[in-house]
C-alpha positions as CSV (number, residue, x, y, z in Angstrom):
1,M,-0.1,-0.6,0.0
2,P,2.7,2.7,1.0
3,Q,4.2,2.2,-2.7
4,I,1.3,3.3,-4.4
5,N,0.1,6.2,-1.8
6,D,4.0,7.1,-3.2
7,L,2.8,6.5,-6.9
8,K,0.0,8.5,-6.2
9,Q,2.5,11.4,-4.8
10,Q,4.3,11.9,-7.5
11,V,1.2,11.6,-10.6
12,Q,-0.2,14.3,-8.6
13,N,3.8,16.3,-9.0
14,I,3.8,16.0,-12.4
15,S,2.7,18.6,-15.2
16,V,2.2,17.5,-18.0
17,T,1.1,19.5,-21.3
18,K,1.1,19.4,-25.4
19,T,4.3,21.3,-25.6
20,D,5.7,21.1,-22.5
21,L,7.2,18.4,-19.3
22,S,7.1,20.4,-15.7
23,V,8.6,17.8,-13.2
24,N,8.8,19.7,-9.4
25,K,11.1,19.3,-7.8
26,S,10.0,17.0,-5.5
27,V,10.5,14.1,-8.1
28,S,13.4,14.9,-9.9
29,N,15.3,12.5,-8.2
30,T,13.4,9.4,-8.2
31,G,12.6,7.6,-11.1
32,Y,8.5,7.4,-12.9
33,L,7.0,6.1,-15.9
34,L,4.2,8.2,-18.1
35,Q,1.6,7.4,-19.4
36,N,2.2,5.2,-22.7
37,S,0.6,7.0,-25.8
38,P,-1.5,6.6,-26.9
39,N,-3.4,4.3,-24.9
40,P,-5.0,1.6,-26.3
41,F,-3.3,1.8,-28.7
42,S,-3.1,-0.1,-32.2
43,S,0.9,-1.0,-33.5
44,N,2.9,1.9,-32.5
45,T,3.3,3.6,-29.0
46,V,5.5,5.7,-26.8
47,I,6.8,5.8,-23.3
48,R,8.4,8.3,-21.8
49,C,10.6,8.1,-18.3
50,F,12.8,9.2,-16.5
51,L,15.7,8.9,-14.5
52,P,17.4,10.7,-12.0
53,A,20.7,11.1,-12.9
54,N,22.3,9.4,-10.2
55,I,21.3,5.6,-11.3
56,H,24.0,2.6,-12.1
57,N,21.8,0.8,-15.3
58,A,18.0,1.6,-15.9
59,Q,15.9,-1.1,-18.5
60,L,12.4,-0.5,-19.7
61,S,10.8,-3.7,-20.0
62,I,6.8,-5.3,-20.5
63,F,5.4,-7.9,-19.4
64,S,2.3,-9.5,-20.6
65,A,-0.7,-9.9,-18.3
66,D,-0.3,-12.8,-16.0
67,G,3.3,-11.2,-15.3
68,K,5.7,-13.0,-17.8
69,P,8.9,-10.2,-19.6
70,L,8.2,-9.6,-23.1
71,K,10.5,-7.2,-23.8
72,T,13.2,-5.6,-22.4
73,Y,15.1,-2.0,-23.3
74,S,17.7,-0.2,-22.0
75,L,18.2,3.0,-20.5
76,S,21.1,5.4,-20.7
77,N,20.8,9.3,-20.3
78,S,19.3,11.0,-17.5
79,G,16.3,13.2,-18.2
80,M,13.6,12.6,-19.6
81,N,13.5,8.9,-22.0
82,E,11.7,8.1,-24.9
83,V,10.2,5.1,-25.4
84,T,8.5,3.1,-29.2
85,V,7.5,-0.2,-28.8
86,N,6.6,-2.0,-31.9
87,T,3.8,-4.4,-31.7
88,A,4.3,-6.4,-34.0
89,S,5.3,-9.6,-32.6
90,L,2.7,-9.0,-30.0
91,A,-1.7,-9.7,-29.6
92,S,-4.2,-8.3,-28.7
93,G,-4.3,-8.0,-25.0
94,Q,-3.6,-6.0,-21.8
95,Y,0.2,-5.3,-20.6
96,S,1.9,-3.5,-18.5
97,Y,5.7,-2.1,-18.6
98,S,7.9,-1.2,-15.6
99,L,11.5,1.8,-15.1
100,I,14.1,-0.6,-13.8
101,I,16.1,1.2,-11.9
102,D,19.4,-0.2,-10.6
103,G,17.5,-3.8,-9.5
104,K,14.6,-1.9,-8.7
105,V,11.1,-1.9,-9.6
106,A,10.6,2.1,-9.6
107,D,6.8,2.5,-11.5
108,T,4.6,0.4,-13.3
109,K,1.3,1.4,-15.4
110,A,-0.5,-0.7,-17.5
111,M,-1.1,-0.6,-21.4
112,V,-4.2,-2.1,-23.8
113,L,-3.4,-3.2,-26.7
114,M,-6.2,-3.4,-29.2
115,K,-5.6,-4.5,-32.8
């Protein structure tokens, strides 16, 4: 339950507009995910995530509804990152994606693929 409350607080501290992404300083020292766009989607979707400067290893991982890892993307840049996910090899359904920083899950979100 504390993790859910932490995620809620992070979401409240993030302000997103069409042309600008402003991050409250209170979350700039932790990594987080933004909701993929578009969602639901039919072919490709874009996932944005923030990485703090003090990380050693970061990955974005896509999981099936039953928790099986399907795709992993290495992330190396601090600050805002963007990953375009091609879903040609995935079936319609619900998936989750997680930001993993230094071996720990920092954030997880859900996405829906509709072919």
